[in-house]
C-alpha positions as CSV (number, residue, x, y, z in Angstrom):
1,M,-17.3,-2.9,28.0
2,D,-20.3,-2.3,25.8
3,G,-20.3,-3.8,22.3
4,K,-21.0,-0.5,20.6
5,L,-18.1,1.2,22.3
6,L,-15.7,-1.6,21.3
7,I,-16.9,-1.4,17.7
8,A,-16.4,2.4,17.8
9,Y,-12.8,2.0,19.1
10,V,-11.9,-0.6,16.4
11,T,-13.5,1.5,13.6
12,N,-11.6,4.6,14.7
13,G,-8.4,2.7,14.9
14,I,-8.8,1.3,11.4
15,Y,-9.6,4.8,10.0
16,F,-6.5,6.1,11.8
17,I,-4.3,3.4,10.3
18,L,-5.8,4.1,6.8
19,G,-5.1,7.8,7.3
20,L,-1.5,7.0,8.1
21,V,-1.1,4.8,5.0
22,A,-2.7,7.5,2.8
23,L,-0.4,10.2,4.3
24,A,2.7,8.0,3.6
25,L,1.5,7.5,0.0
26,E,1.0,11.3,-0.4
27,L,4.3,12.1,1.2
28,W,6.1,9.7,-1.1
29,A,4.5,11.3,-4.2
30,F,5.4,14.8,-3.0
31,V,9.1,13.9,-2.2
32,D,9.4,12.1,-5.5
33,C,8.0,15.1,-7.4
34,L,10.5,17.4,-5.7
35,R,13.5,15.4,-6.8
36,H,12.9,15.4,-10.6
37,R,14.1,18.2,-12.8
38,P,11.4,20.5,-14.4
39,T,12.7,19.6,-17.9
40,L,11.8,15.9,-17.4
41,Y,8.1,16.8,-17.1
42,V,8.2,18.5,-20.5
43,A,10.2,15.7,-22.0
44,A,7.7,13.1,-20.7
45,S,4.8,15.1,-22.1
46,K,3.2,15.5,-18.7
47,R,2.1,18.8,-17.0
48,T,4.6,21.1,-15.4
49,K,6.6,20.4,-12.2
50,T,4.7,23.3,-10.6
51,F,1.4,21.7,-11.3
52,W,2.4,18.3,-9.8
53,L,4.1,20.0,-6.8
54,A,0.9,21.9,-6.1
55,L,-1.3,18.8,-6.5
56,T,0.8,16.5,-4.5
57,G,1.4,19.2,-1.8
58,F,-2.3,19.8,-1.5
59,S,-2.9,16.1,-1.2
60,M,-0.2,15.8,1.5
61,A,-1.8,18.7,3.4
62,V,-5.2,17.0,3.3
63,G,-3.7,13.7,4.4
64,A,-1.9,15.5,7.3
65,L,-5.2,17.1,8.4
66,T,-6.9,13.8,8.2
67,V,-4.4,12.2,10.5
68,L,-4.2,15.2,12.9
69,T,-8.0,15.2,13.3
70,G,-8.0,11.6,14.4
71,G,-8.5,9.9,11.1
72,N,-12.3,9.8,11.3
73,G,-12.8,8.7,7.8
74,L,-11.1,10.0,4.7
75,G,-14.1,11.8,3.3
76,L,-14.3,13.2,-0.2
77,F,-11.2,15.4,0.0
78,G,-9.2,12.5,1.4
79,I,-10.2,10.2,-1.4
80,A,-9.4,12.9,-4.0
81,A,-6.0,13.4,-2.3
82,V,-5.1,9.7,-2.4
83,T,-6.3,9.5,-6.0
84,A,-4.0,12.5,-7.0
85,A,-1.0,10.9,-5.3
86,S,-1.8,7.5,-6.9
87,V,-2.1,9.0,-10.4
88,Y,1.3,10.7,-9.9
89,L,2.9,7.5,-8.7
90,A,1.3,5.2,-11.3
91,D,1.5,7.5,-14.4
92,V,3.8,10.4,-14.1
93,R,6.6,8.8,-12.1
94,P,7.3,6.0,-14.6
95,A,7.2,8.4,-17.5
96,L,9.7,10.7,-15.7
97,R,12.0,7.8,-15.0
98,E,11.9,6.7,-18.6
99,A,12.5,10.2,-19.9
100,G,15.5,10.6,-17.5
101,S,17.1,7.4,-18.6
102,G,18.2,9.0,-21.9
103,G,16.7,6.3,-24.2
104,N,18.8,3.2,-23.4
105,R,19.5,1.4,-26.7
106,N,19.8,-2.0,-25.0
107,V,16.1,-2.3,-24.1
108,G,13.9,-4.6,-26.1
109,P,10.1,-4.9,-26.1
110,Y,10.2,-7.1,-22.9
111,G,12.9,-5.3,-21.0
112,P,16.7,-5.0,-21.1
113,W,18.8,-7.5,-22.9
């Protein structure tokens, strides 16, 4: 087997695995966005549920297309899709969980007590 062919196989395999990981992240963000009530988004001072559903749904579609086409690199749209899903999971999701908890009084500055 030629060295260049082996490198091409390994590179394509790595890109495919990265595409699957990105798709799993985008799917997680979309499903989590579906399960929260629309009023929590307003209570958490984030954009509307419709906005986040559209953004995470588009990112999931881009991730699915990346995987279905063989995962030959994420490209600019793939990076934007992963970024959108990551912003939802890192910023919006914790704010929604905090807004949904109802303001627990037994929480100090370093956690529950």
